[in-house]
N, C-alpha and C positions, 0 to 999 in steps of 0.2 A: 715324475721321477722323485722329487722331494717328498711327495705325498704317497709314494710307493705305488703309483699308477703304472700300468704296463706300458712301456714305451711304444711297442708295436701297435697297441690299441690306439694310443694317442696319435700315432703317425697315420693310421688308417682313417680315424675320424677327421684329422686335418685334411687328408686328401679328399674326403667326401665333401666337407663343408667348403673347401676352396675349389672344388671341381678340378682337382689335380694341378692347380696353379702353383708354380714354383718360381720364386723371384730369380732374376738373373744375377743379382748381387745381394748378399746379406753382409752387413758389417756387425761383427760381434766385438763389443768393447769389453775386454776382460779386466776384472778387478777382483782382488781377493775379497771374500765376504767380510772379513774383519775391517778392511779399509773402507769398503762400501758402507757398512753400517756406521763406522766412525764418521765418515763424511756426512751421512744422513743426520746423525746426531748433532754434528756441528751446524749443519744447515738449519735444523730445527731450532737451535738456540738463537740463531740470528734472524730467522724468518718465521713469523707466527703462522704463515699459511702452509708451511711444510708439516703435514699431519702424518702420523704413523698409521699405516694400514695393515692388513693382515699379513702382507709379505714381510714387512719390517719386524713384525711381532714373532715371526718364526725363529726357531733356535738356529744357532750357527751351523749345526750339522745339516739342516735342511738346505741352507744357502750353499754349503760346500757340495752337496749332492747335485743340486741344480746346476751349479757352475761346472762341475765335472761332466754332467750330461751335455751341456752346450759345447764344452771343449772337445768331447768325443765326437759330437756331430760335426764340428768344424774340421776335425781330423779326417772324417770320412768324406766330407764334401769340400775339399780344398779349393776346387775351381770356383765354387760359388760363395763360400763363406770366408770372408777376410777377417782375420783376428787382429785387433788393435789393442795394445797395452793401455789400459785406462789409468795407470798410476801416475803418469806425468801430469803437470798442470793442465787445466782444461783447454787453454789456448793451444798447447802442443797437440793434444788429442784431437782437437777440432781441425788443426792443420793436416794431421795425418788422415783424417776422414775425408777432407776435401781432396787430398792427393789421390787417395784410393778411388774416389768417385771420378775425378778427372781422367785418371789412367783408364778406368773401366770405360768411360764414354769415348775416349780416344780410340780404344780398340774396337768398340762397338760401331762407332761412326766410320772408322776407316775401312770396315768390312763392306760398306755400301758402295765404295768406289765412285763416289760422286766427287768431281774435281774440287768444288767449293768446300765440301766437308773435309776432304783430305788436306787441302791447303790450310784451312782454319785450325784443324786439329794438329797439324805438324807445327804450326807456329806456336800453339799452346804447349805442345810437348817440349819444344826447344826452350820455352820459358821455365818449364818445370825442372829441367836438368841443371 
């Protein structure tokens, strides 16, 4: 999208190379391109191993187009793609990711109707509330 490639073509190629494999859960961490590049620049100044690659070297318009494409995809696949705001501190984002995964696993495991799984996931659910 950012490089003006046809989205439908990319989708078809993805289906071919993954043999139509689609994840049950995708977590999309959303962050404005300006904030993301700012964080990367800050990380580079404190970590000599953080190297700029071709993605970071793209202009801001490229990053905005890619972000919008991912947000559009998340809008069309609400059951699979869970959007998380990436602007809070990393610890808070990490906790939100863990919560999404635990809730996903709770629903996935409870569908198996195995008594041990239901008991263990119910106790985990009560801790989350």
